[in-house]
N, CA, C and O of each residue as an XYZ file, in Angstrom:
812
protein
N      47.924     14.840     77.001
C      47.291     13.503     76.832
C      48.240     12.599     76.079
O      48.816     13.015     75.073
N      48.418     11.375     76.538
C      49.366     10.437     75.917
C      48.874     10.036     74.527
O      47.685      9.811     74.305
N      49.850      9.954     73.581
C      49.534      9.504     72.224
C      49.731      8.028     72.017
O      49.464      7.504     70.936
N      50.209      7.335     73.071
C      50.389      5.882     72.974
C      49.040      5.193     72.929
O      48.101      5.615     73.604
N      48.934      4.095     72.109
C      47.631      3.398     72.053
C      47.269      2.833     73.405
O      48.129      2.489     74.216
N      46.002      2.748     73.618
C      45.505      2.210     74.879
C      45.892      0.733     74.976
O      45.937      0.014     73.979
N      46.167      0.309     76.206
C      46.598     -1.055     76.401
C      45.569     -2.065     75.912
O      45.922     -3.175     75.513
N      44.321     -1.688     75.941
C      43.274     -2.627     75.497
C      43.349     -2.908     74.008
O      42.772     -3.888     73.538
N      44.045     -2.072     73.262
C      44.155     -2.299     71.821
C      45.364     -3.156     71.461
O      45.414     -3.717     70.367
N      46.330     -3.264     72.354
C      47.545     -4.003     72.048
C      47.303     -5.485     71.867
O      47.833     -6.108     70.947
N      46.484     -6.053     72.768
C      46.264     -7.497     72.682
C      45.593     -7.928     71.375
O      46.096     -8.830     70.705
N      44.450     -7.296     70.988
C      43.860     -7.714     69.710
C      44.743     -7.430     68.503
O      44.703     -8.164     67.516
N      45.543     -6.362     68.579
C      46.455     -6.061     67.471
C      47.509     -7.137     67.344
O      47.849     -7.568     66.243
N      48.026     -7.571     68.495
C      49.057     -8.624     68.491
C      48.494     -9.941     68.017
O      49.120    -10.648     67.227
N      47.284    -10.278     68.510
C      46.622    -11.518     68.057
C      46.386    -11.513     66.574
O      46.614    -12.518     65.900
N      45.922    -10.367     66.045
C      45.679    -10.257     64.614
C      46.968    -10.395     63.809
O      47.003    -11.048     62.766
N      48.025     -9.763     64.318
C      49.325     -9.855     63.667
C      49.823    -11.323     63.582
O      50.290    -11.779     62.539
N      49.705    -12.029     64.703
C      50.161    -13.414     64.730
C      49.294    -14.289     63.833
O      49.805    -15.159     63.128
N      47.981    -14.059     63.860
C      47.064    -14.853     63.046
C      47.331    -14.669     61.556
O      47.361    -15.635     60.795
N      47.526    -13.405     61.148
C      47.801    -13.149     59.735
C      49.177    -13.693     59.329
O      49.361    -14.157     58.204
N      50.125    -13.630     60.245
C      51.464    -14.177     59.954
C      51.387    -15.676     59.728
O      51.990    -16.200     58.792
N      50.646    -16.367     60.582
C      50.482    -17.818     60.408
C      49.738    -18.148     59.145
O      50.072    -19.104     58.446
N      48.697    -17.334     58.841
C      47.869    -17.602     57.667
C      48.634    -17.357     56.392
O      48.667    -18.224     55.519
N      49.254    -16.190     56.259
C      49.912    -15.837     54.973
C      51.363    -16.313     54.898
O      51.897    -16.490     53.803
N      51.999    -16.521     56.038
C      53.393    -16.923     56.030
C      53.631    -18.396     56.179
O      54.731    -18.876     55.904
N      52.622    -19.129     56.610
C      52.779    -20.568     56.833
C      51.673    -21.387     56.149
O      51.961    -22.232     55.302
N      50.431    -21.138     56.513
C      49.332    -21.968     56.011
C      49.172    -21.838     54.508
O      49.055    -22.846     53.811
N      49.164    -20.595     53.990
C      48.970    -20.380     52.564
C      50.108    -20.981     51.730
O      49.828    -21.699     50.770
N      51.376    -20.717     52.056
C      52.465    -21.350     51.290
C      52.419    -22.866     51.328
O      52.666    -23.518     50.313
N      52.104    -23.445     52.497
C      51.993    -24.911     52.591
C      50.896    -25.440     51.717
O      51.075    -26.465     51.058
N      49.750    -24.765     51.688
C      48.615    -25.172     50.875
C      48.955    -25.109     49.393
O      48.669    -26.048     48.650
N      49.561    -24.015     48.962
C      49.911    -23.859     47.551
C      50.959    -24.879     47.134
O      50.902    -25.423     46.031
N      51.933    -25.141     48.033
C      52.965    -26.127     47.726
C      52.350    -27.528     47.605
O      52.718    -28.291     46.711
N      51.430    -27.862     48.490
C      50.778    -29.172     48.425
C      49.966    -29.323     47.155
O      50.013    -30.361     46.495
N      49.207    -28.263     46.812
C      48.402    -28.315     45.558
C      49.272    -28.464     44.332
O      48.960    -29.239     43.428
N      50.388    -27.705     44.302
C      51.291    -27.748     43.175
C      51.906    -29.174     43.017
O      51.991    -29.707     41.911
N      52.318    -29.749     44.131
C      52.883    -31.069     44.065
C      51.880    -32.141     43.700
O      52.239    -33.162     43.114
N      50.599    -31.908     44.051
C      49.590    -32.880     43.696
C      49.132    -32.726     42.239
O      48.916    -33.722     41.549
N      48.986    -31.493     41.777
C      48.469    -31.246     40.445
C      49.562    -31.155     39.358
O      49.352    -31.575     38.220
N      50.696    -30.615     39.720
C      51.797    -30.451     38.752
C      53.122    -30.913     39.367
O      54.009    -30.090     39.594
N      53.271    -32.220     39.642
C      54.407    -32.736     40.343
C      55.753    -32.434     39.649
O      56.727    -32.093     40.320
N      55.806    -32.556     38.335
C      57.051    -32.332     37.608
C      57.476    -30.876     37.693
O      58.639    -30.575     37.961
N      56.517    -29.963     37.462
C      56.853    -28.545     37.519
C      57.216    -28.128     38.930
O      58.130    -27.326     39.121
N      56.505    -28.666     39.934
C      56.793    -28.287     41.308
C      58.176    -28.763     41.745
O      58.774    -28.180     42.650
N      58.686    -29.810     41.115
C      60.002    -30.341     41.450
C      61.113    -29.674     40.646
O      62.272    -30.076     40.747
N      60.773    -28.656     39.845
C      61.771    -27.930     39.083
C      61.899    -28.342     37.655
O      62.871    -27.977     36.994
N      60.919    -29.117     37.134
C      60.953    -29.586     35.756
C      62.277    -30.261     35.412
O      62.895    -29.999     34.380
N      62.689    -31.155     36.340
C      63.989    -31.825     36.183
C      63.944    -32.833     35.034
O      62.924    -33.476     34.787
N      65.060    -32.950     34.351
C      65.208    -33.940     33.283
C      66.181    -35.031     33.794
O      67.236    -34.724     34.351
N      65.804    -36.295     33.594
C      66.569    -37.417     34.155
C      67.220    -38.221     33.059
O      66.707    -38.349     31.947
N      68.381    -38.763     33.419
C      69.049    -39.766     32.561
C      69.463    -40.909     33.488
O      70.250    -40.720     34.415
N      68.930    -42.070     33.225
C      69.189    -43.260     34.043
C      68.815    -42.981     35.511
O      69.496    -43.418     36.440
N      67.732    -42.255     35.681
C      67.201    -41.958     37.025
C      67.888    -40.830     37.749
O      67.517    -40.511     38.879
N      68.879    -40.215     37.135
C      69.611    -39.144     37.790
C      69.352    -37.813     37.089
O      69.348    -37.767     35.858
N      69.133    -36.715     37.846
C      68.851    -35.432     37.204
C      70.098    -34.910     36.488
O      71.207    -34.956     37.020
N      69.883    -34.411     35.263
C      70.972    -33.856     34.464
C      70.720    -32.395     34.117
O      71.527    -31.770     33.430
N      69.607    -31.850     34.589
C      69.296    -30.473     34.331
C      67.801    -30.229     34.461
O      67.029    -31.101     34.860
N      67.431    -29.017     34.109
C      66.025    -28.624     34.148
C      65.579    -28.174     32.776
O      66.349    -27.573     32.026
N      64.334    -28.466     32.450
C      63.782    -28.011     31.176
C      63.607    -26.529     31.119
O      63.338    -25.972     30.054
N      63.756    -25.866     32.261
C      63.511    -24.399     32.358
C      64.799    -23.597     32.260
O      64.747    -22.380     32.081
N      65.973    -24.255     32.373
C      67.237    -23.559     32.387
C      68.147    -24.190     31.331
O      68.368    -25.401     31.345
N      68.668    -23.380     30.427
C      69.513    -23.875     29.365
C      70.865    -24.345     29.860
O      71.267    -24.054     30.987
N      71.558    -25.074     29.008
C      72.909    -25.506     29.295
C      73.781    -25.235     28.072
O      73.294    -25.162     26.944
N      75.078    -25.090     28.323
C      76.003    -24.790     27.229
C      76.499    -26.095     26.596
O      76.950    -26.999     27.298
N      76.410    -26.184     25.261
C      76.948    -27.316     24.508
C      77.917    -26.789     23.482
O      77.632    -25.791     22.821
N      79.069    -27.443     23.330
C      80.066    -26.956     22.412
C      80.602    -28.037     21.458
O      81.255    -27.729     20.461
N      80.314    -29.308     21.782
C      80.790    -30.398     20.944
C      80.036    -30.424     19.600
O      78.857    -30.073     19.542
N      80.719    -30.840     18.527
C      80.084    -30.889     17.212
C      78.933    -31.904     17.135
O      78.085    -31.821     16.246
N      78.913    -32.856     18.066
C      77.889    -33.921     18.029
C      76.593    -33.478     18.713
O      75.653    -34.269     18.789
N      76.514    -32.259     19.207
C      75.336    -31.774     19.892
C      74.782    -30.533     19.228
O      75.516    -29.793     18.573
N      73.505    -30.302     19.391
C      72.888    -29.026     19.011
C      73.326    -27.975     20.018
O      73.296    -28.212     21.226
N      73.726    -26.834     19.528
C      74.223    -25.774     20.413
C      73.069    -24.879     20.894
O      72.089    -24.652     20.185
N      73.224    -24.401     22.088
C      72.186    -23.536     22.676
C      72.402    -22.089     22.223
O      73.385    -21.756     21.560
N      71.460    -21.263     22.602
C      71.625    -19.826     22.363
C      72.740    -19.280     23.234
O      72.898    -19.750     24.360
N      73.534    -18.299     22.769
C      74.613    -17.762     23.601
C      74.046    -17.217     24.909
O      72.904    -16.760     24.954
N      74.832    -17.267     25.953
C      74.444    -16.759     27.270
C      75.400    -15.708     27.727
O      76.609    -15.836     27.531
N      74.869    -14.632     28.355
C      75.702    -13.523     28.828
C      75.948    -13.594     30.313
O      76.484    -12.643     30.882
N      75.577    -14.689     30.976
C      75.753    -14.749     32.409
C      77.232    -14.937     32.761
O      78.005    -15.470     31.965
N      77.604    -14.504     33.931
C      78.996    -14.605     34.405
C      79.049    -15.402     35.718
O      78.053    -15.447     36.440
N      80.177    -16.024     36.038
C      81.390    -16.102     35.224
C      81.320    -17.183     34.148
O      82.236    -17.285     33.332
N      80.270    -17.983     34.124
C      80.110    -19.072     33.171
C      78.780    -18.921     32.429
O      77.844    -18.334     32.972
N      78.678    -19.432     31.211
C      77.395    -19.411     30.515
C      76.347    -20.183     31.289
O      76.647    -21.185     31.938
N      75.125    -19.711     31.216
C      73.982    -20.371     31.857
C      74.174    -20.569     33.362
O      73.861    -21.622     33.919
N      74.691    -19.537     33.986
C      74.822    -19.526     35.449
C      73.485    -19.068     36.030
O      73.143    -17.887     35.968
N      72.723    -20.029     36.605
C      71.384    -19.705     37.082
C      71.401    -18.746     38.245
O      70.366    -18.157     38.558
N      72.530    -18.562     38.901
C      72.636    -17.649     40.034
C      72.922    -16.227     39.575
O      72.955    -15.304     40.390
N      73.132    -16.040     38.250
C      73.453    -14.703     37.766
C      72.674    -14.413     36.486
O      73.243    -13.966     35.490
N      71.372    -14.671     36.524
C      70.540    -14.458     35.360
C      70.571    -12.996     34.919
O      70.479    -12.082     35.739
N      70.702    -12.797     33.611
C      70.743    -11.440     33.092
C      71.309    -11.426     31.672
O      72.021    -12.343     31.261
N      70.975    -10.362     30.932
C      71.487    -10.180     29.591
C      72.696     -9.312     29.586
O      73.196     -8.936     30.646
N      73.191     -8.975     28.403
C      74.375     -8.159     28.260
C      74.079     -6.674     28.484
O      74.999     -5.888     28.707
N      72.807     -6.289     28.426
C      72.396     -4.865     28.582
C      73.125     -3.938     27.644
O      73.443     -2.800     27.989
N      73.387     -4.441     26.446
C      74.019     -3.616     25.404
C      73.050     -3.304     24.311
O      72.357     -4.191     23.814
N      72.989     -2.027     23.919
C      72.065     -1.611     22.876
C      72.511     -2.064     21.492
O      73.658     -2.481     21.329
N      71.644     -1.995     20.500
C      71.954     -2.513     19.149
C      73.101     -1.758     18.458
O      73.676     -2.274     17.500
N      73.438     -0.568     18.919
C      74.537      0.202     18.299
C      75.809      0.104     19.124
O      76.804      0.747     18.788
N      75.804     -0.679     20.191
C      76.990     -0.797     21.048
C      78.081     -1.532     20.276
O      77.856     -2.649     19.809
N      79.285     -0.912     20.130
C      80.346     -1.585     19.361
C      80.727     -2.963     19.938
O      81.052     -3.882     19.186
N      80.684     -3.099     21.266
C      81.042     -4.376     21.868
C      80.033     -5.462     21.468
O      80.420     -6.602     21.211
N      78.769     -5.118     21.416
C      77.743     -6.084     20.991
C      77.931     -6.443     19.526
O      77.833     -7.614     19.158
N      78.197     -5.460     18.693
C      78.399     -5.754     17.268
C      79.595     -6.655     17.061
O      79.545     -7.571     16.240
N      80.673     -6.412     17.793
C      81.855     -7.288     17.659
C      81.549     -8.692     18.102
O      81.970     -9.657     17.464
N      80.795     -8.819     19.225
C      80.454    -10.155     19.748
C      79.600    -10.930     18.767
O      79.818    -12.121     18.547
N      78.607    -10.236     18.164
C      77.729    -10.897     17.197
C      78.496    -11.287     15.959
O      78.295    -12.378     15.427
N      79.371    -10.418     15.487
C      80.160    -10.724     14.316
C      81.056    -11.937     14.535
O      81.209    -12.780     13.651
N      81.653    -12.014     15.744
C      82.500    -13.176     16.087
C      81.684    -14.458     16.143
O      82.143    -15.503     15.682
N      80.502    -14.395     16.691
C      79.635    -15.596     16.755
C      79.219    -16.037     15.376
O      79.231    -17.229     15.069
N      78.844    -15.073     14.529
C      78.427    -15.393     13.166
C      79.586    -16.049     12.399
O      79.383    -17.028     11.680
N      80.790    -15.508     12.556
C      81.949    -16.082     11.881
C      82.212    -17.478     12.341
O      82.502    -18.347     11.518
N      82.121    -17.743     13.664
C      82.358    -19.079     14.174
C      81.274    -20.058     13.689
O      81.573    -21.204     13.352
N      80.041    -19.605     13.658
C      78.956    -20.463     13.181
C      79.118    -20.816     11.710
O      78.880    -21.956     11.312
N      79.527    -19.831     10.894
C      79.739    -20.097      9.472
C      80.903    -21.086      9.271
O      80.851    -21.952      8.398
N      81.941    -20.939     10.090
C      83.078    -21.840      9.951
C      82.684    -23.277     10.362
O      83.173    -24.246      9.780
N      81.816    -23.402     11.345
C      81.355    -24.745     11.778
C      80.318    -25.360     10.896
O      80.069    -26.564     10.961
N      79.687    -24.519     10.040
C      78.610    -24.988      9.165
C      78.832    -24.505      7.730
O      78.052    -23.716      7.197
N      79.928    -25.001      7.111
C      80.225    -24.541      5.751
C      79.147    -24.924      4.723
O      79.087    -24.340      3.641
N      78.301    -25.899      5.062
C      77.286    -26.310      4.117
C      76.050    -25.403      4.168
O      75.090    -25.614      3.427
N      76.080    -24.381      5.059
C      74.940    -23.496      5.230
C      75.301    -22.086      4.692
O      75.887    -21.276      5.410
N      74.945    -21.813      3.432
C      75.288    -20.510      2.851
C      74.359    -19.372      3.254
O      74.681    -18.199      3.070
N      73.205    -19.731      3.804
C      72.195    -18.720      4.120
C      72.510    -17.945      5.374
O      73.554    -18.169      5.987
N      71.647    -17.047      5.769
C      71.881    -16.226      6.993
C      71.831    -17.080      8.247
O      71.118    -18.081      8.324
N      72.605    -16.652      9.217
C      72.617    -17.344     10.534
C      71.398    -16.912     11.296
O      71.136    -15.713     11.392
N      70.620    -17.860     11.859
C      69.461    -17.466     12.666
C      69.868    -16.557     13.801
O      70.907    -16.767     14.427
N      69.061    -15.549     14.074
C      69.429    -14.515     15.059
C      69.646    -15.066     16.447
O      70.496    -14.576     17.190
N      68.871    -16.098     16.805
C      69.026    -16.608     18.205
C      70.297    -17.427     18.401
O      70.621    -17.784     19.533
N      71.016    -17.729     17.342
C      72.319    -18.387     17.509
C      73.442    -17.387     17.676
O      74.550    -17.762     18.058
N      73.179    -16.129     17.400
C      74.211    -15.116     17.451
C      73.974    -14.054     18.537
O      74.841    -13.217     18.790
N      72.794    -14.096     19.176
C      72.480    -13.076     20.184
C      72.032    -13.774     21.456
O      71.506    -14.887     21.419
N      72.249    -13.100     22.590
C      71.827    -13.655     23.864
C      70.406    -13.222     24.201
O      69.892    -12.249     23.648
N      69.784    -13.954     25.112
C      68.439    -13.596     25.575
C      68.526    -12.642     26.754
O      69.609    -12.401     27.286
N      67.399    -12.107     27.156
C      67.369    -11.166     28.279
C      67.755    -11.845     29.610
O      68.362    -11.227     30.485
N      67.389    -13.114     29.732
C      67.668    -13.828     30.970
C      69.053    -14.482     30.975
O      69.651    -14.672     32.034
N      69.549    -14.817     29.802
C      70.793    -15.552     29.698
C      70.633    -17.016     30.006
O      71.624    -17.744     30.050
N      69.434    -17.465     30.217
C      69.150    -18.855     30.641
C      68.177    -19.569     29.686
O      67.654    -20.633     30.018
N      67.936    -18.987     28.513
C      66.901    -19.498     27.605
C      67.213    -20.957     27.243
O      68.283    -21.238     26.703
N      66.298    -21.883     27.532
C      66.546    -23.290     27.229
C      66.179    -23.667     25.812
O      66.427    -24.801     25.401
N      65.596    -22.756     25.051
C      65.073    -23.091     23.729
C      65.858    -22.378     22.634
O      66.489    -21.346     22.861
N      65.797    -22.959     21.447
C      66.195    -22.270     20.209
C      65.090    -22.478     19.197
O      64.287    -23.401     19.328
N      65.047    -21.626     18.194
C      64.027    -21.766     17.170
C      64.301    -23.005     16.326
O      65.410    -23.538     16.304
N      63.271    -23.438     15.643
C      63.423    -24.593     14.726
C      64.406    -24.245     13.606
O      65.129    -25.115     13.121
N      64.432    -22.985     13.200
C      65.418    -22.544     12.175
C      66.819    -22.691     12.706
O      67.711    -23.113     11.970
N      67.047    -22.353     13.980
C      68.369    -22.469     14.568
C      68.803    -23.916     14.685
O      69.973    -24.230     14.467
N      67.859    -24.823     15.033
C      68.165    -26.230     15.096
C      68.428    -26.800     13.699
O      69.353    -27.589     13.508
N      67.603    -26.391     12.722
C      67.794    -26.864     11.374
C      69.120    -26.402     10.791
O      69.723    -27.115      9.989
N      69.574    -25.245     11.174
C      70.861    -24.732     10.709
C      72.015    -25.652     11.116
O      73.005    -25.781     10.396
N      71.873    -26.273     12.256
C      72.943    -27.130     12.823
C      72.813    -28.591     12.442
O      73.723    -29.379     12.700
N      71.702    -28.964     11.834
C      71.378    -30.361     11.664
C      72.430    -31.137     10.872
O      72.794    -32.243     11.273
N      72.917    -30.606      9.792
C      73.906    -31.325      8.967
C      75.190    -31.573      9.748
O      75.774    -32.653      9.656
N      75.631    -30.583     10.516
C      76.841    -30.767     11.336
C      76.672    -31.872     12.333
O      77.550    -32.725     12.461
N      75.534    -31.885     13.070
C      75.298    -32.892     14.091
C      75.220    -34.281     13.453
O      75.769    -35.247     13.984
N      74.520    -34.375     12.288
C      74.383    -35.670     11.611
C      75.760    -36.165     11.180
O      76.057    -37.353     11.302
N      76.596    -35.266     10.680
C      77.914    -35.669     10.228
C      78.768    -36.159     11.395
O      79.456    -37.173     11.287
N      78.718    -35.421     12.529
C      79.524    -35.776     13.683
C      79.043    -37.085     14.315
O      79.848    -37.833     14.869
N      77.760    -37.365     14.239
C      77.195    -38.584     14.835
C      77.228    -39.774     13.879
O      77.052    -40.914     14.308
N      77.450    -39.525     12.597
C      77.374    -40.590     11.624
C      75.961    -41.082     11.437
O      75.737    -42.260     11.159
N      75.002    -40.183     11.589
C      73.585    -40.500     11.464
C      73.013    -39.867     10.196
O      73.496    -38.818      9.769
N      72.004    -40.474      9.587
C      71.387    -39.850      8.411
C      70.638    -38.570      8.808
O      69.932    -38.571      9.817
N      70.770    -37.503      8.058
C      70.062    -36.264      8.379
C      68.554    -36.453      8.583
O      67.947    -35.781      9.416
N      67.953    -37.378      7.813
C      66.512    -37.542      7.949
C      66.137    -38.036      9.352
O      65.084    -37.670      9.875
N      67.002    -38.873      9.967
C      66.723    -39.345     11.312
C      66.702    -38.176     12.305
O      65.910    -38.166     13.248
N      67.580    -37.196     12.082
C      67.618    -36.031     12.964
C      66.419    -35.102     12.702
O      65.895    -34.462     13.613
N      66.005    -35.053     11.419
C      64.829    -34.236     11.119
C      63.587    -34.789     11.808
O      62.752    -34.037     12.310
N      63.480    -36.102     11.823
C      62.348    -36.740     12.500
C      62.423    -36.469     13.998
O      61.408    -36.180     14.632
N      63.617    -36.562     14.559
C      63.796    -36.307     15.994
C      63.426    -34.872     16.325
O      62.765    -34.607     17.329
N      63.853    -33.956     15.480
C      63.537    -32.548     15.694
C      62.006    -32.309     15.625
O      61.450    -31.558     16.426
N      61.364    -32.945     14.682
C      59.926    -32.792     14.566
C      59.191    -33.328     15.769
O      58.178    -32.767     16.186
N      59.705    -34.438     16.345
C      59.087    -35.034     17.534
C      59.173    -34.073     18.748
O      58.270    -34.040     19.584
N      60.235    -33.323     18.827
C      60.473    -32.483     20.024
C      60.124    -31.017     19.800
O      60.342    -30.182     20.678
N      59.582    -30.703     18.623
C      59.225    -29.312     18.340
C      58.041    -28.886     19.227
O      57.080    -29.636     19.400
N      58.129    -27.695     19.772
C      57.084    -27.114     20.570
C      56.409    -26.017     19.757
O      57.056    -25.042     19.375
N      55.144    -26.163     19.497
C      54.436    -25.202     18.656
C      54.090    -23.939     19.456
O      54.051    -23.961     20.686
N      53.842    -22.849     18.740
C      53.474    -21.592     19.437
C      52.266    -21.758     20.337
O      51.371    -22.548     20.036
N      52.231    -21.026     21.436
C      51.105    -21.063     22.351
C      49.842    -20.650     21.666
O      49.795    -19.609     21.010
N      48.813    -21.454     21.809
C      47.523    -21.227     21.156
C      47.622    -21.212     19.633
O      46.697    -20.774     18.949
N      48.724    -21.681     19.120
C      48.880    -21.776     17.663
C      49.417    -20.539     16.997
O      49.729    -20.572     15.807
N      49.540    -19.421     17.741
C      49.996    -18.200     17.078
C      50.845    -17.293     17.965
O      51.423    -16.335     17.453
N      50.949    -17.547     19.259
C      51.744    -16.705     20.135
C      53.196    -17.212     20.185
O      53.454    -18.308     20.684
N      54.116    -16.432     19.682
C      55.489    -16.855     19.631
C      55.811    -17.610     18.397
O      55.095    -17.488     17.404
N      56.869    -18.399     18.406
C      57.271    -19.201     17.241
C      57.600    -20.615     17.687
O      57.848    -20.862     18.867
N      57.600    -21.532     16.748
C      57.963    -22.916     17.018
C      59.384    -22.996     17.523
O      60.265    -22.313     17.002
N      59.620    -23.813     18.522
C      60.939    -23.885     19.108
C      61.201    -25.299     19.638
O      60.328    -26.166     19.607
N      62.424    -25.503     20.122
C      62.781    -26.803     20.658
C      63.668    -26.589     21.878
O      64.509    -25.692     21.897
N      63.464    -27.446     22.923
C      64.280    -27.406     24.111
C      65.578    -28.118     23.796
O      65.564    -29.300     23.452
N      66.724    -27.411     23.907
C      67.985    -27.932     23.489
C      68.427    -29.127     24.349
O      68.891    -30.130     23.806
N      68.293    -29.039     25.643
C      68.691    -30.130     26.515
C      67.857    -31.379     26.230
O      68.408    -32.474     26.119
N      66.550    -31.230     26.111
C      65.716    -32.375     25.814
C      66.066    -32.998     24.452
O      66.083    -34.219     24.297
N      66.342    -32.133     23.477
C      66.700    -32.624     22.148
C      68.020    -33.393     22.176
O      68.145    -34.439     21.538
N      69.002    -32.877     22.914
C      70.295    -33.560     22.975
C      70.228    -34.847     23.763
O      70.927    -35.805     23.433
N      69.399    -34.897     24.805
C      69.212    -36.166     25.507
C      68.572    -37.214     24.587
O      68.973    -38.378     24.580
N      67.597    -36.789     23.832
C      66.952    -37.709     22.870
C      67.950    -38.130     21.773
O      67.904    -39.251     21.267
N      68.845    -37.204     21.427
C      69.857    -37.512     20.402
C      70.823    -38.576     20.941
O      71.199    -39.496     20.215
N      71.215    -38.454     22.188
C      72.097    -39.496     22.782
C      71.395    -40.875     22.773
O      72.009    -41.897     22.465
N      70.111    -40.871     23.116
C      69.358    -42.133     23.122
C      69.266    -42.719     21.699
O      69.396    -43.929     21.512
N      69.041    -41.852     20.709
C      68.964    -42.347     19.332
C      70.284    -42.921     18.916
O      70.326    -44.000     18.325
N      71.388    -42.223     19.211
C      72.697    -42.698     18.809
C      73.025    -44.022     19.523
O      73.592    -44.936     18.923
N      72.664    -44.107     20.799
C      72.915    -45.349     21.541
C      72.122    -46.517     20.957
O      72.624    -47.638     20.875
N      70.896    -46.248     20.558
C      70.069    -47.261     19.951
C      70.633    -47.721     18.589
O      70.570    -48.904     18.255
N      71.174    -46.789     17.824
C      71.788    -47.135     16.528
C      73.019    -48.016     16.729
O      73.233    -48.980     15.995
N      73.849    -47.660     17.767
C      75.042    -48.462     18.039
C      74.670    -49.877     18.498
O      75.283    -50.860     18.082
N      73.657    -49.956     19.360
C      73.216    -51.271     19.851
C      72.684    -52.127     18.709
O      72.894    -53.340     18.686
N      72.001    -51.500     17.770
C      71.439    -52.265     16.642
C      72.559    -52.781     15.749
O      72.454    -53.887     15.220
N      73.653    -51.990     15.564
C      74.770    -52.437     14.739
C      75.518    -53.576     15.411
O      76.050    -54.454     14.731
N      75.567    -53.573     16.759
C      76.280    -54.620     17.490
C      75.420    -55.871     17.654
O      75.866    -56.853     18.247
């Protein structure tokens, strides 16, 4: 006796396959995309941040800053460049790995050299990478650690930067999940606007 399915079963099986493919592979994604764009347009577009109408990055993906006039992001372990969104990942090195210890020691030394006015401990998120390598945030302690350097490089009063930092601080979810943090790209964009406004006022 043949083990092949009866021909009468092939047609409904094929129709069901095509119907489910259209439903789950086309109709459902289109519906969810339309709802997302209607209810959460900014998030659906990638949470893009604009300057003069042009995208300069995403609030979800960090960027590398090295100039003294900017707040620095958390170190990134992505290759070949920091914050490479196509190569998300951490260093995968354990806390006793000599390479990790050397990297952290080098970062701490560089941070202390750039911030001689800060005798206290270096915030951990300025010396260690995140699991994704794309973390767009730093803690408020990490931002505060850099504040005097940025103020000095910009020629701005530290209090103006403290106010700016307070405006952009993101509080823990539900008031207790996680810690207060700030998006580095958003903070630096606001910093550029503040500096530009100060220059315009002087002129």
